[in-house]
C-alpha positions in Angstrom: -0.2 16.5 -1.1 3.0 15.3 -2.3 2.9 11.2 -3.4 5.1 10.2 -0.7 3.3 11.7 2.2 1.1 8.8 2.6 3.2 5.6 2.2 5.8 7.5 4.2 3.6 8.3 7.5 2.0 4.4 7.1 6.0 3.1 7.2 6.6 5.3 10.1 3.7 4.2 11.9 4.5 0.6 11.1 8.1 0.7 12.3 7.1 2.3 15.7 4.5 -0.6 16.1 7.0 -3.1 15.1 9.3 -1.7 17.3 6.9 -1.7 20.2 5.9 -5.5 19.7 8.8 -7.3 17.9 11.8 -8.8 18.5 14.6 -6.6 17.9 16.6 -9.0 15.3 13.5 -9.0 13.0 13.4 -5.3 13.0 16.2 -4.3 10.3 14.9 -6.7 7.6 11.3 -5.2 8.4 12.7 -1.7 8.0 14.2 -2.8 4.9 11.4 -4.2 3.2 9.1 -1.3 4.2 11.4 1.3 2.7 12.2 -0.7 -0.1 8.4 -1.2 -0.9 7.8 2.4 -0.3 10.8 3.5 -2.8 9.7 1.0 -5.3 5.9 2.2 -4.8 6.9 5.7 -5.5 8.8 5.1 -8.3 6.6 2.5 -10.1 3.9 5.3 -9.9 6.1 7.7 -11.6 8.1 5.6 -14.4 6.4 2.3 -14.4 9.7 0.4 -13.4 11.0 -1.1 -10.4 15.1 -0.6 -10.3 17.2 -3.4 -9.6 18.8 -1.7 -6.8 15.6 -1.3 -4.6 15.2 -5.0 -5.0 18.7 -5.7 -4.2 18.9 -3.7 -1.1 15.8 -5.3 0.2 17.6 -8.4 -0.3 20.6 -7.9 1.0 19.4 -6.2 4.3 17.1 -9.4 4.5 19.2 -12.3 3.8 22.3 -10.6 6.0 20.3 -10.4 8.9 18.6 -13.6 8.7 21.8 -15.6 8.1 23.6 -13.4 11.0 21.0 -13.3 13.5 18.6 -16.7 12.9 20.6 -18.8 11.4 21.0 -21.5 8.4 17.5 -23.4 9.2 14.8 -20.1 9.0 17.2 -19.0 5.9 16.3 -21.9 4.1 12.4 -21.5 4.9 13.0 -17.7 3.7 14.5 -18.9 0.6 11.5 -21.6 -0.1 9.1 -18.5 0.4 11.3 -16.2 -2.0 11.4 -18.8 -4.8 7.7 -19.4 -4.4 6.5 -16.1 -4.8 8.9 -15.0 -7.3 8.1 -18.4 -9.4 4.3 -17.4 -8.9 4.9 -13.9 -10.2 7.1 -15.2 -13.2 4.1 -17.5 -14.1 1.9 -14.6 -14.4 4.5 -12.5 -16.1 4.6 -15.1 -18.8 1.0 -15.3 -18.8 -0.2 -11.9 -19.2 2.4 -11.2 -21.6 3.7 -7.9 -20.0 0.8 -7.5 -17.6 3.7 -8.1 -15.0 7.1 -7.2 -15.4 10.2 -8.8 -14.3 10.8 -5.9 -11.5 7.4 -7.4 -10.1 8.8 -10.7 -9.9 11.8 -9.8 -8.4 10.0 -8.0 -6.2 7.8 -10.5 -5.2 11.0 -12.8 -4.2 12.6 -10.1 -2.1 9.2 -9.8 -0.2 9.1 -13.8 0.2 12.6 -13.9 1.7 12.1 -11.3 4.2 8.4 -12.5 5.3 9.0 -16.1 5.4 6.4 -18.6 4.4 3.3 -18.1 6.0 3.8 -14.0 6.1 4.3 -14.1 2.2 0.9 -16.2 1.6 -1.0 -13.1 3.4 1.0 -10.4 1.9 0.5 -12.1 -1.9 -3.1 -12.5 -0.9 -3.3 -9.0 0.5 -1.6 -7.7 -2.8 -3.6 -9.2 -5.0 -6.8 -8.3 -3.4 -5.7 -4.7 -3.1 -4.3 -4.6 -7.1 -8.0 -6.3 -8.4 -9.9 -3.8 -6.2 -8.1 -0.8 -7.6 -7.9 -2.2 -11.1 -11.7 -3.1 -11.0 -12.4 0.7 -9.6 -10.3 2.0 -12.6 -12.3 0.1 -15.2 -15.7 0.9 -13.6 -15.0 4.8 -13.6 -13.2 4.2 -17.3 -10.3 5.6 -16.1 -8.2 2.8 -17.4 -8.6 0.1 -20.1 -8.0 -3.5 -19.8 -4.8 -3.0 -22.0 -3.6 0.0 -20.0 -0.4 -0.5 -17.4 -1.1 -0.4 -13.8 1.9 -0.2 -11.7 1.8 -3.0 -9.2 4.7 -2.0 -6.5 2.2 0.2 -4.6 0.0 -3.1 -3.8 3.2 -4.9 -2.9 3.4 -2.3 -0.5 0.1 -2.7 0.8 0.7 -6.6 0.8 4.2 -6.0 2.6 2.3 -4.3 5.7 -0.2 -7.0 5.8 2.7 -9.4 5.7 4.6 -7.6 8.6 1.2 -7.5 10.5 1.2 -11.1 10.4 4.6 -11.7 11.7 3.8 -9.3 14.3 0.6 -11.0 15.5 2.1 -14.4 15.3 
């Protein structure tokens, strides 16, 4: 089974759910986030890098749709979420000395912009839990060691879906 089948199916399912339950002005940034996280996850799994173009695409769609449809006040809240999540991962990148890359930092900031403060907190928590569980499982079965790299964008994909679920339910 190709690597894109499962995340692609999840993205389509979330898109259908969002279309059924969510206000129309939030669909474009949500679709951009899911697609961008999916592409970032697939690329990160193969080459252990998150291209700037993918992160920039998420940001452009999120910023433009937020400013054009919701206005300046909600955009400032999204900006604060982007700065907080990007800052958190920048600190993690500095503390882990390469455990997280700057692509992860930028992806966290882009996800924060699109999701806003409340959903970003849930998304980052889900990202951390998913990453921690997979890392622990890989360590237990001795498939990876403590110093081996682990692409983190797939966990951002999981966290992004959780964040979107929080927005839909809210």
